[in-house]
MARKEPA-898871 format. One record per residue (C-alpha): residue number from 1; x, y, z. Coordinates in steps of 0.1 Angstrom, whole numbers, plus 5000, padded with zeros to 4 digits. Example, Ala and Ser with C-alpha at 12.3 -4.5 7.8 and 13.67 -1.06 7.14 Angstrom:
<rs>
<1 <5123 4955 5078>> <2 <5137 4989 5071>> 
</rs>
This chain:
<rs>
<1 <0871 8339 9392>> <2 <0886 8346 9356>> <3 <0886 8378 9336>> <4 <0876 8377 9297>> <5 <0884 8406 9270>> <6 <0895 8430 9305>> <7 <0867 8418 9324>> <8 <0864 8399 9353>> <9 <0837 8370 9356>> <10 <0821 8369 9386>> <11 <0787 8345 9404>> <12 <0765 8367 9418>> <13 <0740 8348 9440>> <14 <0708 8352 9444>> <15 <0700 8356 9481>> <16 <0667 8360 9488>> <17 <0658 8327 9465>> <18 <0633 8349 9441>> <19 <0657 8366 9423>> <20 <0683 8343 9401>> <21 <0721 8334 9402>> <22 <0739 8347 9377>> <23 <0774 8344 9362>> <24 <0785 8375 9354>> <25 <0807 8402 9336>> <26 <0821 8430 9360>> <27 <0840 8455 9339>> <28 <0860 8474 9362>> <29 <0866 8510 9352>> <30 <0826 8519 9350>> <31 <0815 8489 9381>> <32 <0792 8484 9352>> <33 <0778 8439 9354>> <34 <0767 8425 9321>> <35 <0743 8389 9328>> <36 <0760 8361 9309>> <37 <0733 8336 9319>> <38 <0710 8332 9347>> <39 <0708 8301 9364>> <40 <0693 8280 9394>> <41 <0701 8254 9413>> <42 <0690 8221 9437>> <43 <0688 8235 9469>> <44 <0702 8202 9483>> <45 <0733 8217 9460>> <46 <0731 8253 9477>> <47 <0767 8244 9496>> <48 <0785 8236 9463>> <49 <0780 8278 9462>> <50 <0810 8283 9491>> <51 <0841 8297 9484>> <52 <0852 8286 9519>> <53 <0847 8251 9510>> <54 <0848 8246 9465>> <55 <0861 8253 9435>> <56 <0844 8275 9412>> <57 <0857 8275 9378>> <58 <0839 8284 9347>> <59 <0851 8273 9315>> <60 <0840 8275 9280>> <61 <0803 8291 9285>> <62 <0797 8266 9315>> <63 <0802 8272 9349>> <64 <0812 8244 9377>> <65 <0813 8239 9415>> <66 <0832 8210 9426>> <67 <0839 8204 9465>> <68 <0876 8206 9470>> <69 <0880 8179 9502>> <70 <0857 8146 9504>> <71 <0852 8126 9538>> <72 <0826 8101 9549>> <73 <0798 8099 9551>> <74 <0797 8088 9587>> <75 <0778 8057 9597>> <76 <0744 8066 9598>> <77 <0749 8092 9579>> <78 <0726 8102 9546>> <79 <0749 8100 9515>> <80 <0762 8132 9495>> <81 <0738 8150 9473>> <82 <0765 8166 9451>> <83 <0806 8169 9452>> <84 <0805 8182 9417>> <85 <0777 8202 9400>> <86 <0782 8222 9363>> <87 <0759 8248 9344>> <88 <0755 8260 9316>> <89 <0733 8283 9298>> <90 <0705 8274 9281>> <91 <0709 8299 9248>> <92 <0710 8288 9209>> <93 <0747 8287 9196>> <94 <0755 8302 9171>> 
</rs>
């Protein structure tokens, strides 16, 4: 997704809905993963993590998920819940 100090920043998603999702740094030399922060998403926003249809961006310690395209909703269909979603750490800033 993005590099920071020679490391790749990536989103690690939980596939069991028990372990938390994480924004992590991957060291290409050692393969070590260092979490920056853990987060959860509301169930109705889980589709925002599908990179085939959404962009995932890291900027200034925040993680953004955004739909690439929006059409509809079609007549009689439920309205959208999320088109853009931002997540940030709740850790105190120094």
